C-alpha positions as CSV (number, residue, x, y, z in Angstrom):
1,M,4.1,-1.8,13.3
2,L,0.7,-1.6,13.0
3,T,-2.4,-3.5,15.1
4,S,-5.0,-5.7,14.5
5,K,-7.6,-3.1,15.1
6,Q,-5.7,-0.5,13.0
7,R,-5.1,-3.2,10.2
8,S,-8.8,-3.5,10.6
9,L,-10.1,0.0,10.3
10,L,-7.4,0.0,7.3
11,S,-9.0,-2.4,4.9
12,S,-12.8,-1.1,5.5
13,L,-11.4,1.7,4.6
14,A,-9.5,0.8,1.7
15,A,-12.1,-1.4,0.4
16,T,-14.0,1.7,-1.2
17,L,-10.5,2.2,-3.1
18,D,-9.9,0.8,-6.7
19,P,-6.1,-0.6,-7.1
20,T,-3.8,3.2,-8.1
21,I,-0.8,1.1,-9.0
22,M,0.1,-2.2,-11.1
23,V,2.9,-5.0,-11.5
24,G,3.1,-6.4,-14.8
25,K,5.1,-9.3,-15.3
26,E,8.8,-7.6,-14.8
27,G,7.2,-7.2,-11.0
28,P,8.5,-4.1,-8.8
29,S,10.6,-2.3,-10.6
30,D,12.2,1.4,-9.2
31,A,10.4,2.9,-11.7
32,L,7.1,0.9,-9.8
33,A,8.9,2.7,-6.1
34,K,8.9,5.4,-7.1
35,A,5.6,6.0,-8.7
36,L,4.5,4.2,-4.8
37,A,6.2,7.0,-3.4
38,A,4.8,9.7,-5.2
39,E,1.3,7.8,-4.8
40,F,2.2,8.7,-1.1
41,K,2.4,12.2,-1.0
42,I,-1.1,12.1,-2.6
43,R,-2.8,9.5,-0.1
44,E,-2.4,8.2,3.0
45,L,-4.0,4.9,2.0
46,V,-2.6,3.3,-1.2
47,K,-4.1,-0.5,-3.2
48,V,-1.8,-2.3,-5.3
49,R,-2.8,-4.8,-8.1
50,F,-0.8,-7.3,-9.0
51,I,-1.1,-8.2,-12.9
52,G,1.6,-10.3,-13.9
53,E,3.9,-11.1,-10.9
54,K,1.1,-13.3,-9.0
55,E,3.4,-16.2,-7.6
56,N,5.9,-13.6,-5.2
57,R,3.1,-11.1,-4.7
58,R,3.1,-11.2,-0.5
59,E,7.1,-10.4,-1.0
60,H,7.2,-8.1,-3.5
61,A,4.0,-6.1,-1.4
62,R,7.1,-6.5,1.8
63,G,9.0,-5.3,-0.7
64,L,7.8,-2.6,-2.1
65,A,6.4,-1.3,1.3
66,E,9.9,-1.4,2.8
67,R,11.2,0.7,-0.4
68,T,8.9,3.7,0.1
69,G,8.6,3.4,4.3
70,A,5.1,2.2,3.7
71,E,2.9,-0.6,6.4
72,L,1.7,-3.1,4.2
73,V,-1.4,-3.9,5.0
74,R,-3.1,-7.4,3.7
75,V,-3.2,-9.2,0.2
76,I,-6.0,-10.9,-0.2
77,G,-6.3,-12.3,-3.8
78,N,-3.8,-9.9,-6.1
79,V,-4.8,-6.7,-4.8
80,A,-2.5,-5.4,-1.4
81,V,-3.1,-2.1,0.1
82,M,-0.1,-0.1,1.7
83,Y,-0.4,2.9,4.6
84,R,2.1,4.8,5.1
85,R,0.9,8.2,7.8
86,A,1.4,12.0,5.9
87,D,4.3,14.0,6.4
88,E,2.2,17.2,6.8
89,A,-0.2,17.3,9.5
90,E,-2.9,18.6,8.0
91,R,-2.3,16.7,5.4
92,R,-3.7,13.4,8.1
93,L,-6.8,12.1,7.3
94,I,-6.7,9.1,8.4
95,V,-6.6,8.8,12.4
96,L,-5.7,5.6,13.8
97,P,-6.7,4.0,17.0
98,R,-3.6,3.0,19.3
């Protein structure tokens, strides 16, 4: 569970990122969850844009975060920010305050 300070830090870091995962009108599928999990192997902080399934974006974002073992940082508009700490210590670029 992220604290408010941690969420604030992650939100500020995400401000410069572009969305790398797009959720279409079909909603989040297993293939999309696998793509998101693969994205977390590359980076710790990921932006997800909801293009077609905008009504339930908050629920879909929570579901995707659970399926990939990530933390949902925020959902603003049609964009969700998710964080998952890198497994290997040498790949950890984000240091969260306690």
